[in-house]
N, C-alpha and C positions, 0 to 999 in steps of 0.2 A: 794482448790476448787475441784481439780480433785479427791482427796481422798473421799470427801463427795459425789460427783457424782458417783464414783465407788461403794460406799456402797449402794447408791440408786439403781444402776444398779443390784447389786447382790440381793437386796430385791425384786425388780420387777421380776427378772429372777426366783427366788425361787417361787414366787406366780404363775408365768406362768407355771412352771413345775407342781405345784400342780393342776392347772386348767387342764393341759394336762393329768395328771394322772386320775383325776375325769372323764374327757371326755372318756379316754380309757376304764375305768371301765364301764361307761354308755353304750358305744358301745358294749362291751362284753355282758352285761346283756340283752340289747335289742336283740342282735343276738341270745342268748340262748332262750329268750322268743319267738321270731318269729320262731326259729327252732323247738321248741316244738309244735307249731301250725300245723306243717306239718302232714297231715293225710295220712295213707297208705291205698290204696284200698284193700278190702277183698272180697273173694269169698263167696258163700253160705255156705261153710264149716267153715268159720271163719278164713281161711288162707289168707296170703297176696297174692294178685293177681299180680304177677310179669308181666304177659302178658299185663295188663292195668295199668302199674305202673305210667304212666305220664298223666293220665287223669286229667282234670281240676276240682278244687273244689272251693267253696266259703266258707271262714272262717269268723265266727262271732267274732269280737273283740270289745274292749271298744271304739276304734276309728272308728268303723263301719265295714261293710263287706269288706273283702279283697279277691281278686281272687288269683289264684295260680301264675299268671304272676306278680302281684304286690308283692306278698310275696317273690318270687324269686328275684325281683328287690331290695326289702328292704334288704334281706340277702346279696346280692352281694354288695350293697352300703356300708353296715356296715362292710363287710370284707375289702373293699378298704379303708375305713376310719381307721380301725385298722392297716392296713398295712402302712398307712401314719403316724398315730399318735404315735404308740408305738416305732418304731425305732427313730423318732425325739425326743421323750421323753428320751430314753436311751442315745442318743448321747449328748443331751444338759445337762443331769444330769452329765455325765462324764466330760464334758467340764467345767461346773460350779464348780465341786468338785476340779479340779486341776488348774483352771484359776487364774492368777494374773493380776494386773493392767497393767503390761508391755505387756501382750499378746493382749490387745485391740488395734486395728488399724483401718484404713479406710475400710478394708475388712469386719470388724465386723459390721460396719454400714449397708452395703449392705446385709450382711448375715442375720442380724436380720430382715431387711425389707422383704427379700425373704421368710424367715420363717413365717413372718406375713401373706404373701400371701398364703403360704401353709396351715396355720391354717384356713384362711378364706375359702380356698377350702375344708378343712376337716370339714366344718360346725361347727367351734369353734370360734365364733366372739369375745368372751371374751379374749381368748388366742391371737387372731390376734390383737386386740386393745392394749393389753399389749406389744406385740412384736413391734408394730409400735411406741408406746411411748418409749420403751426401745432403739429403734434405735436412737432417738434423745438424750436420756440419754448417749448412747455410743458416740454420736457426741460431747457432752459436755466434756466427758472424753478425747477424742482423740484430738479435735480441740479447745476446750476451750469455745465454745458457744453452746447454745441449740436451742430450737424450736423458741423462739421469734427472736433471732438474725438471724436464718435461714430464717424466713419470710421476714425480712428487707433486706436481701442480695440476695434473690432469684430473685426479680424483676429486680434490676440492672444487675444481671447476665444474665437473659433472654434478656434484651435489648442489652447488649454487645455481646451476642451470635448471634443475628440476624442483627446487624448493619453492614453496608458495610465498609470494610477496604480498605484503599488505597493499590493499587498494587505496590509492591516494586520490582524493577528489580535489581538483583545483577549480576554484570558482573563476570563471572568465569574466574579465571586466569588459564593459562595453567600449568599443573603439569609437574614436571620433571619425567624422566623415572623411578626413584626409587619409587616415590609416586604412579605412574600408576601401577607398578608391585605389590606394597603393596595392593592397592585397589583391583586388580584382585585376589590376594591371599585371601583377606578377603571375597570377593564375592564367591569364590570357596569353602571356608570353610563353609560359610553360606548355600550354596546349598547342600553340603554334609551333614551338620547337619540336614537340613530340610528333606532331603530324608531319612536319618537314622531314624528320629522321625516318619515320615510317615509310613515307613516299620514296625517299632516297634509297633506303635499303631494299625496298620492294623492287625498285627499278634495277638496282645492282644484281639482286638475286635473279630477276627475270632475264637480264642480259647474260648472266653466268650460265643459266640453264640453256639459253639459246646456243651458247658456245660448247657447253659440256655434253649436252644430249646427243648431237651428231657423233662426237668422238666416242661416247659410251656405246652408241648403237653400232659403230664400226667395230669396236673391240668385241662386243657380244656376238655380232653376226659372224665374225671371223672364227669364232669358236663353236659354231653350230654345224650340224650335218647339212648335206645337200637338200634333203627334204625340208628341214626346218627353215632354211634360208631362201629357198626358191619355190618349192611346191606348196608348202603350207600357207593357206590364206589367212591364218590368224597367228602370226609369229609371236613368240613369247618375248617378254621384255627382259626376263631374268633367266639365267642358265645356272643350274646347280654345279657345284665343283666337280662332281663325278661325271657330268654330261659335257664338260668343256672339251671339245675335240682338238687337242693339241697336235693331232696328226695332220691337221690342215697346214700348219706351219712346216711340218716335216716334208710334206709333199711340195710345198712352194720352194723351200730351200734346196731340197735334194732332187726331186724329179723335174721340176720346172727350172732348175738351175739359177734360182734367184740369189744364191750365195755368191756365185761368180759375178752377177750383175751388181750386187752390193759392193764387192771388192773393186770392180771397174769404176763405179761411181766414186768411191772413196779415193781411189788413186787419181782420177781426173780432178776431183775437188782439191786435193792437197797440192798437186803440181800447178794447176792454174792459179790457185790462191797464192802460192809462193811467188810465182812470177808477177802476179798483180801487185802484191805488197812491195816487191822490189822496185818495179817501175813507178808505182804510185809515190813512194817515198822520195825517189830521186827527182821525179817531175815536180812534185809539190814543193820540194825544197828549192829547186831552180826558179820556179815562178814566184816564190815567196821572198827569197833572200838574195838571190844573185841578180845583179843589175847587168842587163845586156840589151842591145838594141832590138826593138820590136817585141819586147817581152809581153807587154799588155795586148798588142795586136794579135800575137799568136795565141795567147790565153783566151782572148775574146772569140777567136775563130773556133777554138776547141770547145768553148762553152756553147757556141751556136750549134755545134754538132749534137749536143744533148737533145735538141728539139727534133732530131730525125729519129724515127722509130727504128729499133734495132733490126726488125725484120727486113728492112731495105738493104742492109749490109749482107744478107745471106748470099745473094747471087754473086756479088763481087768477091766475097770471101771464098766462095766455092770455086770461082774461076782462078783465084790466086793460088789456092792449094792444089789445084788439079792441072793447071797449064803453065803458069808463069815461072817455069824453072824448078818448081818444087816437085811436081808429079807425085804427090803423096797419095793421091787417089788413083787406083787402077795400076799401081806399081806392084808387079808380082813378087818383087824381092823383099817387101817389107810389110807383113800384116800388122806389125806393131805400130806402123805409122798411122793407124786409126787413132791412137792416143795422141800423136802429134797434132793431127788436125782438130782434135777436140780440146786441146789445151793452149797451144801457142797463139792462135788468133785471138784468144780472150785473156791474154796476160797483161791487160791494162784496162783502165776504166776512167773515163773523163769525170764522171760524177764523184768517184772516190778521190781523184786528184783535186777536185774543187773542195771537197770536204776537208781534206788534209791541209791544203793550202790555207784555208781560212783559219785552221787551228795553228799553223806555223806563223801566220801573220800576227797572232796575239802575243807572241814572244817578242820582247822589246828588241829593236835593232841595235841599241847600245850594247847589249850583251854580245851580239855578233861582231860588232866593231871592236869591242874590247878583246875578244878572242882572236881576231885577225891581227891586232896590234901585238899580242903576245906570241904570234907566230903559229897559231892554230890553223890548220888547213880546213877547207870546206868539208871534206869527208870526215875528218876527225870531229869537227864541230857538229856535224849532222849525227854521227853515231853516238857521241858522248853527251850531247846536250839536247838536241831537237827530238830525237827518237824517244829518249826516256820521258821527256815532258809530254809528248803527244802519244804516249803509250795507250791511254784509254781509247782514243779515236782509231788508232792503228788496230787495236784488238777488236773494236767494233767492225771495222772494215773487213778484217779477217773472217769474222763470223758471218757477216752479210754476204761476202763473196762465196763462202762455203755453201750457204743456203741457196744462192743463185746457181752454183754449179750442180748442186744436188737435185734441183728441180728443173734443170735445163732439158728441153725436149726437141725443139725444132732442129737445131744444128746437129746434135747427135743422131737424130732420126734420119736426116739427109745423108750424113756421112756413112752410116752403117748400111743404109739401103742401096748404096752404089754396088755392093756385092752382098746380097742377102745371105748367102751360105756362109761366107767367112765373116761377114759383119755381125752375125748373131752372137759370135763369141765375144764381141766388144760392145754389146748393148749396155747402155746405162739403165738404171732402175726405172726411170720415167719411160724410156722406150719399151722396156720389157712389159710394163703395165699395159701399154697400148697394143703391142704386137704379139705377146705370148698367148698361147691357146689355153683358155680356161673352159673349153666346151666339154659338155658331158659326153661320154663315149656313146657313139651310135646315134647322136641327136644334135640339134642345134641350140640346145639350152646352155646358158652360161652357168658355171658353178660359182655362184656369187660368194659362197663361203671361202673358196680358194682365192678369188680375185680380191676380196676385201682383206683377207689375211696378208696378201702381197702389199696392199695399200697400207696396212698397219705397219709393215716392215719399213716402209718409206717414211711414214709420218712420225712414228714414235721416236726414232733417234733425233729428229729435228726438234721435237717438243722437249725432249730431255735437255738438249744443248741450250735451247732458248730459256727454259726455266732456270737452268743452272747459271747462265750468264746474262740474265735479263737486265740486271743492274748495270753492267758494263755497256750493254747495247744502248740502253736508254740514256745513260750519261754521255756516251760517245756521240750519239746523234744530237743531243742537246747542245753539247759543247761545240760541235762542228758548225752550228748555225749562228754562233756569236761573231759579230763583226769585230775584227781587230783594229 
């Protein structure tokens, strides 16, 4: 009976995840459609009027006329719905993938009911109904009875809950000195444990606030007007849904061309990371498993180069790509060679080679020797044995290298500044944050709402990737430090 109910539980949970996925996609599509409706005010010359950026408009849509306040409200609500739905979808998918019948307990019943309430709050009644029903299916797996039995037992339970019970007086016997001392010791230990937990959680909450408050302030400021973010001496901590200025992101992406800079950064990150993974795997395998003369000496020299700051390589790298036969800089025939100069010099990393070599050395040499006896080549052994075993650290290296390429500034800034007019089309997001003009028209004040909106576009994707894959990052870094 329990096995049948558990199979039904998994079927309903899979259907619920599908409904949540469809809802998340629908929220995203609606957000993009409403975001495209945002109209930028223009001057008589056809340029965007940043001075009157937040004036009210009325938009004509299929569902009727929508004011700017209503449009901001819809965009804010859709953002909140995605923030609620997408993490819950990912968490439940991971749980369902690894869950067994023995992991269902009484807490699962209340958990499914609470998730149903969250789905109802997220305007997803189908998912809410499925989760409410699944809570009773979970009850059948855990306690052996379902919805019908629950209805027949809930009424007597309520009666028993509110009926008056006779007061029973128990005469306490006097304890001996040893029992009294034992009770005092137990109370003392409970007080110490409670104080320790209070201090620990207070410290954790305080540290969480130190991290969360700046990020929250960045998001709130990016949705304010120029007056609220710059001129107002008493900035508000909260912004209502109708007052959230999503037009700031429209200006940053469209007028300031940050959409192109994001695409440039993503392209450079993918290409440089692919090259880094390729060279790192081959080098780490050679230093870990292949015996050749001078292996340890060469590896020691490479390790010593890690002590040299990367900024010292900037001049030599610049001379290499500009003079030493490459002529990638200043070559009138190839504007796309900006991407070559920002990717090829950084398609390797000594630190990543060291991490992966340490992981490769944990694999027994007897496995390699047995494979060689069976006629397995080094390349075949690497791709079929070593890479799958070291996949966690390779995945971690991939993410860390993407983060590094996303945040790179000095080298892309130097390369694109060699020809400022053409180089602006190849800016990365970090360079654009530094060199793009966020000045208020006719003055020297910076429009911090637009600048912080651009900063949010840089920060939020990295945070999403980190929180989605934090387990793999932590495990990969931890495993890389183990000596083989």
